[in-house]
C-alpha positions in Angstrom: 68.6 114.6 139.7 66.3 112.2 140.8 64.9 108.4 139.1 68.3 108.7 137.3 68.9 104.8 136.0 72.0 103.7 136.5 73.0 102.6 133.0 75.5 105.1 132.0 75.6 106.2 128.1 78.3 105.9 126.2 80.4 109.6 126.8 79.9 112.4 124.4 82.6 113.7 121.7 83.3 118.0 121.7 83.2 118.7 118.0 86.1 121.4 118.2 88.2 119.2 120.2 91.8 118.3 118.7 93.4 114.9 119.6 94.1 115.9 122.9 90.9 117.0 124.0 92.1 120.6 123.5 89.6 123.4 122.8 91.4 126.6 121.9 88.6 129.7 122.9 90.9 132.4 121.2 90.9 130.5 117.9 87.4 129.5 117.8 86.6 133.4 118.8 88.9 134.8 115.9 86.4 132.9 113.3 83.2 134.5 115.2 82.1 130.9 116.5 79.2 131.0 119.2 79.1 127.6 119.8 81.0 124.4 121.8 79.3 121.5 120.3 79.1 118.0 121.9 78.1 115.6 119.4 76.0 112.4 121.4 75.9 109.1 120.2 73.9 108.9 117.3 72.6 105.2 117.5 70.8 105.4 120.6 66.8 104.9 121.0 65.9 108.4 120.9 62.6 109.8 120.3 61.2 113.3 119.3 60.3 114.8 122.7 63.3 113.3 124.5 64.6 116.1 126.8 68.5 116.3 126.2 70.9 118.8 128.2 74.6 118.5 128.4 76.2 120.0 130.8 80.2 121.4 131.3 81.2 120.9 134.9 85.0 121.7 136.4 86.8 121.1 139.6 85.9 124.5 140.7 82.2 123.7 140.9 81.6 125.7 137.9 78.4 124.2 135.7 77.0 125.5 132.7 73.8 123.8 131.0 73.2 123.6 127.2 70.9 125.3 125.0 68.0 123.5 123.1 69.5 120.4 121.5 69.2 119.5 117.7 67.3 116.3 116.9 67.7 115.5 113.3 66.6 111.4 112.0 69.0 110.1 109.8 68.7 108.2 106.6 68.3 105.2 108.6 65.9 106.6 110.7 68.6 107.1 113.8 68.9 110.1 115.5 72.4 112.6 115.2 71.8 114.7 118.8 74.4 117.6 118.5 74.1 119.9 121.8 75.6 123.4 121.7 76.9 125.8 124.7 77.4 129.5 124.6 81.3 130.0 124.1 80.6 133.1 126.3 79.5 130.8 129.2 83.0 129.3 129.2 84.4 132.0 132.2 87.6 129.5 133.2 90.2 127.8 131.0 91.2 124.3 132.2 89.8 120.7 132.3 85.8 120.7 132.2 83.8 117.2 132.3 81.3 117.1 129.6 78.3 115.3 129.8 75.0 114.8 128.9 71.3 113.7 130.3 68.1 112.1 128.4 64.5 112.7 129.8 62.6 110.1 128.0 58.7 110.3 127.7 58.3 108.1 130.2 60.3 110.0 132.4 62.9 107.7 132.7 66.2 110.1 133.2 69.9 108.2 131.9 73.1 110.0 132.2 76.3 109.8 130.7 80.1 108.9 131.2 81.9 111.9 130.5 84.9 113.3 128.2 87.6 115.3 129.3 87.9 118.8 127.9 90.5 121.2 128.2 89.6 125.0 127.1 92.7 127.1 126.6 93.8 130.5 124.6 96.6 130.5 122.5 99.8 130.9 123.9 100.1 127.9 126.1 103.6 126.6 125.1 105.0 124.2 125.8 102.0 121.8 125.5 100.8 119.7 127.9 102.2 116.5 127.1 105.7 118.2 125.5 104.6 117.0 122.0 105.4 119.9 119.8 103.1 119.3 116.4 104.4 122.1 113.6 103.9 122.9 110.2 107.3 123.2 108.5 108.2 123.6 104.8 111.0 124.8 102.6 110.5 127.5 100.0 112.4 130.0 98.0 112.2 133.8 97.1 114.8 135.7 94.9 117.2 132.6 95.0 117.0 132.7 98.7 115.9 130.1 100.7 113.5 130.0 103.8 112.5 127.7 106.4 108.8 128.1 107.1 107.4 126.4 110.6 104.1 127.1 112.9 103.6 125.6 116.1 100.4 124.5 117.3 100.8 125.3 121.1 100.3 129.1 120.6 100.1 129.4 116.1 103.2 131.2 116.5 105.0 131.5 113.0 109.0 131.7 112.4 110.6 132.1 109.1 114.8 131.5 109.0 116.8 132.0 106.1 118.9 129.0 104.9 122.1 129.5 103.7 124.0 127.8 100.7 125.9 126.2 102.7 123.2 124.7 104.7 123.2 126.7 108.0 119.9 128.0 109.4 119.7 131.9 110.2 117.5 133.8 113.0 114.4 134.0 113.2 113.2 137.0 110.7 109.1 136.5 110.8 108.8 138.7 114.0 106.9 136.6 116.0 103.7 136.8 114.7 100.8 134.6 115.4 98.1 133.7 112.7 94.7 133.1 113.3 95.0 129.5 112.8 97.1 126.2 113.5 96.2 124.7 109.8 95.7 121.1 109.5 96.7 120.9 106.3 99.5 123.5 104.8 100.7 123.2 101.5 103.1 125.6 99.8 103.0 126.2 95.9 104.2 128.9 93.4 102.4 131.3 91.1 105.1 132.9 89.0 107.8 134.3 91.3 105.1 134.6 93.8 105.0 132.6 96.9 101.5 131.4 98.4 100.2 128.6 101.1 97.0 126.6 100.8 95.5 126.0 104.6 93.0 123.8 105.8 91.6 123.7 109.6 88.8 121.4 110.2 85.6 121.2 112.3 84.9 125.1 112.4 81.2 125.6 113.3 79.9 129.4 113.1 76.3 128.3 113.5 74.3 125.7 114.8 74.3 122.7 112.2 74.2 119.4 111.3 78.1 118.9 109.7 80.8 120.9 111.0 82.9 123.0 108.2 86.1 123.3 107.5 87.7 126.6 106.7 90.5 126.8 103.9 92.2 130.0 103.0 94.9 130.8 100.0 97.4 133.2 100.9 100.3 135.3 99.2 103.2 134.5 101.6 105.9 136.8 102.4 109.6 136.2 102.9 108.9 137.1 106.6 105.8 134.9 106.9 103.4 137.3 106.6 100.1 136.3 105.1 97.9 138.4 102.2 94.5 136.0 101.8 93.4 135.9 98.4 90.3 133.7 99.2 88.8 131.9 101.6 85.8 129.8 102.5 84.1 126.7 103.9 83.7 123.2 103.3 81.8 119.9 104.1 84.4 117.5 104.3 87.1 117.5 106.6 90.4 116.4 104.9 93.5 115.8 106.4 95.8 115.3 104.0 96.8 116.8 100.1 99.6 118.3 97.9 99.8 120.7 95.3 100.8 119.9 91.5 101.4 122.0 88.6 101.0 120.6 84.9 101.0 121.9 81.6 101.1 125.5 83.4 98.1 124.7 85.3 98.7 124.6 89.1 96.2 122.0 91.0 95.4 120.8 94.6 94.5 117.2 95.8 92.8 116.6 99.5 92.0 113.0 100.7 89.9 112.6 104.1 90.3 109.7 106.6 86.2 110.2 106.7 84.0 107.5 105.3 81.5 108.7 103.2 78.1 107.2 102.8 79.4 104.0 100.8 81.8 103.4 103.4 84.7 104.6 101.5 87.4 107.7 101.8 86.7 110.4 99.8 89.3 112.8 97.4 88.9 116.0 95.2 91.3 117.7 92.7 90.1 121.5 92.2 92.2 123.9 90.0 94.0 127.1 91.7 93.3 130.0 89.6 96.4 132.2 88.1 95.1 134.9 90.7 95.5 132.1 93.9 92.1 131.9 93.8 90.2 128.2 93.9 88.7 127.1 90.9 86.2 124.5 90.5 86.1 120.8 91.2 88.0 118.4 88.6 87.6 115.1 90.3 85.4 114.0 93.1 85.6 110.3 93.9 86.7 107.8 96.5 89.3 105.0 97.4 88.5 102.0 99.2 91.2 103.0 102.0 92.6 106.3 103.6 96.2 106.4 102.1 98.8 108.7 103.8 101.6 109.9 103.3 100.7 110.9 100.2 102.7 113.0 97.5 103.1 114.2 93.8 106.1 113.7 91.6 107.1 114.9 87.8 109.0 113.4 85.4 110.1 115.1 82.3 106.5 116.5 81.3 104.0 114.0 83.3 103.1 113.6 87.0 102.4 111.2 89.3 101.0 110.8 92.6 101.7 107.8 95.3 100.0 107.4 98.6 100.5 104.4 100.8 97.6 103.3 103.6 98.2 101.7 106.9 95.2 99.1 106.9 97.0 96.9 104.7 100.3 98.7 103.9 99.3 98.4 100.1 100.0 101.6 97.6 97.9 103.7 94.9 100.3 104.9 92.1 98.5 106.9 89.3 99.6 109.6 86.8 97.6 113.0 86.9 96.5 114.5 83.8 96.5 118.3 82.9 92.9 118.7 82.9 92.5 117.6 86.8 91.7 114.3 86.2 93.4 110.9 87.4 95.2 108.9 84.8 96.5 105.2 84.3 97.4 103.5 87.4 101.0 102.6 87.7 101.2 100.6 90.7 98.6 99.1 93.3 98.7 96.7 95.7 100.8 95.2 98.9 103.9 97.1 100.1 107.0 95.9 102.3 105.6 98.1 105.4 104.3 101.3 106.2 106.0 104.7 107.3 104.0 107.6 108.5 106.3 110.1 107.3 107.1 110.3 103.9 108.6 112.6 101.4 109.9 112.8 97.9 112.5 115.0 96.1 114.4 115.0 93.2 118.6 114.7 93.2 120.5 114.7 89.6 117.9 115.2 87.4 116.1 111.9 89.0 113.2 111.4 91.6 113.4 109.7 95.2 111.1 109.3 97.8 111.9 108.6 101.8 110.5 107.8 104.7 112.0 106.6 108.5 111.2 103.5 110.2 109.8 104.5 113.4 110.6 101.4 115.5 114.1 100.9 114.2 114.9 104.5 113.6 116.0 103.4 110.4 116.0 106.2 107.5 115.9 105.0 104.1 116.0 106.4 100.3 114.1 104.6 97.4 114.2 105.7 93.6 110.9 106.6 91.8 111.0 105.7 87.9 111.0 107.7 85.3 107.8 105.9 84.4 106.0 106.9 87.9 106.8 103.5 89.4 108.3 103.5 93.0 111.0 101.2 93.9 111.1 99.2 96.9 114.6 98.3 97.2 116.1 101.3 99.0 119.5 103.2 97.6 120.1 104.6 101.0 120.0 103.3 105.0 120.8 104.5 107.7 119.7 104.1 111.5 119.4 107.6 112.9 119.8 108.6 116.6 115.9 108.6 117.0 112.7 109.4 115.5 112.3 112.1 113.2 108.6 113.6 112.5 109.2 116.0 110.1 111.4 115.3 107.0 112.1 118.3 105.0 114.6 117.8 101.7 115.6 120.8 99.8 117.8 122.0 97.3 119.4 125.6 97.3 121.9 127.2 94.3 122.7 123.4 93.8 122.8 122.2 97.0 121.0 119.0 98.4 120.1 118.8 101.9 117.8 116.9 104.3 116.3 118.7 107.3 115.0 117.0 109.9 113.1 117.5 113.4 111.4 115.7 116.1 108.5 116.5 118.5 110.7 118.5 121.2 110.8 122.1 121.6 113.1 122.4 118.8 115.5 120.1 118.4 116.4 119.5 114.3 119.6 119.0 112.2 120.7 119.6 108.8 122.3 116.9 106.8 124.1 117.4 103.6 122.4 114.7 100.9 125.7 113.9 98.2 125.5 112.7 94.9 124.8 109.0 95.7 122.1 109.7 98.2 124.2 109.3 101.0 124.1 111.9 103.8 127.5 114.1 103.7 128.4 116.3 106.4 126.1 117.6 109.5 125.8 121.3 108.4 124.1 122.2 111.0 121.7 121.3 114.3 120.0 122.7 117.5 
C-alpha cells in the first residue's frame, strides 16, 4: 500500500460479533446469512466517490478483501459505511484482524486500526474465557417440574426433571443443539401448552443498512424440542423483556439498550395470539433510561412491571392494562442500589423480588405490595459463598426453592425456601 497517511482511523466494528468478539460461522450459515458485515466510523468526512476496502488478515498470512462498500448519508449528512465480506471466503477459523483502507478523491490513502475477531463454529466449549453464558428457566408440565438450560458456546440444550424434594435429575434432552443461542429467551404458557419466545440480535441475510433481529415462538416439549409456530425479523435489537398474562390475553414486553432518534430507549408491547403466533403492537414508546433488570408480577386481578437502570439506580414501576398498554405509575425515582440480576416470585399469597449484590455476595429478598409497590427493606439478607449470575425461583407441588447458578461450567445449588423467606436445607448442588 503506497502513500499511506500515518493517521490511523478508528477501528471498525464487526456487526455479527458478540461481546467477546466471536462470530459463529455455522450459526450464520444456518440462517442463510451470506456476508460478514463491518461497520466503519459513521462520522468520518467521507465523500461519494471515496474508495473504501475492508481487509481480514490472520497469522497464517491469509488476506480477504471486501466486496464493494455501501455508502449512505444519514439524516444529518454524515455517511454510514458498511463493508461486506463473503462468508464463504472464511476458510480458516480462529483469530483475524479486521481493518479498512480509504482512498480519497485526491488519492490520499488512510488506513485504520484493527479489530480482533474470532471466527468459530458451534461445539467450541469451553469458551476461551471459561465464562459460560446460558439461558435458564423453570417450567412445569402435567404437574412435573423441569429446568431448561442452553449454553451459548455450543447452543446445546439440556432439560433436567426436578423432584418435589428439590433434587435435579438426569438430563432428558438428548443433547440436541438449537440453531441459535438467543439473546432473549422467555417462557410462557397458553392453556396447558408450554411455549418459548426467542430473539437473536444482528442477523443479516443480505446487504442492508440496519441489521435485523430474528425472533421465533415455539412450542416446547418436556425434552427441550421446539416446534416453531411463528418467526420473523424486526429492525430493533431488543435486549430484555418479559411475558405476562392478563384477562386471558398474553403479551410480551421488549426493551432496547439502543437509543432511538430522540436519544431515548425504545420499548414495545405486542399481543401473543392464542395459537402462539405474534400479534400486533399495542404499545410503542421509549424510556429516558435503559431498564434492566425488568420483570412483571401479578396481584389479584392486576399486573405490574418493574425495571431499574444502572445509570442512576432509578426505577420505573407501572401498572399494565388489559389492552396491552402502560397504566398509571406506581413508583419512580432513585433507589438504594443497583443489582444486575433481579427476579420475582410469589410465596404464601404474597409477591417478592430478590437479587444479589456482586460486590459483597449479599443476597436479599424484599416485598412487593398488593398495590404493586416495591419495598426497599429486605425481609431476608444472606451473604452467599460467591456470586450467582442466574437466579431461578420455582414452586413444585407446594414447595418453594431457589436455584442459583454461576458462570463456571456447571456449578449450581438448590436451596429450600421456607414460608418466612429464609433458606432451609440445601436440597441439591454440583
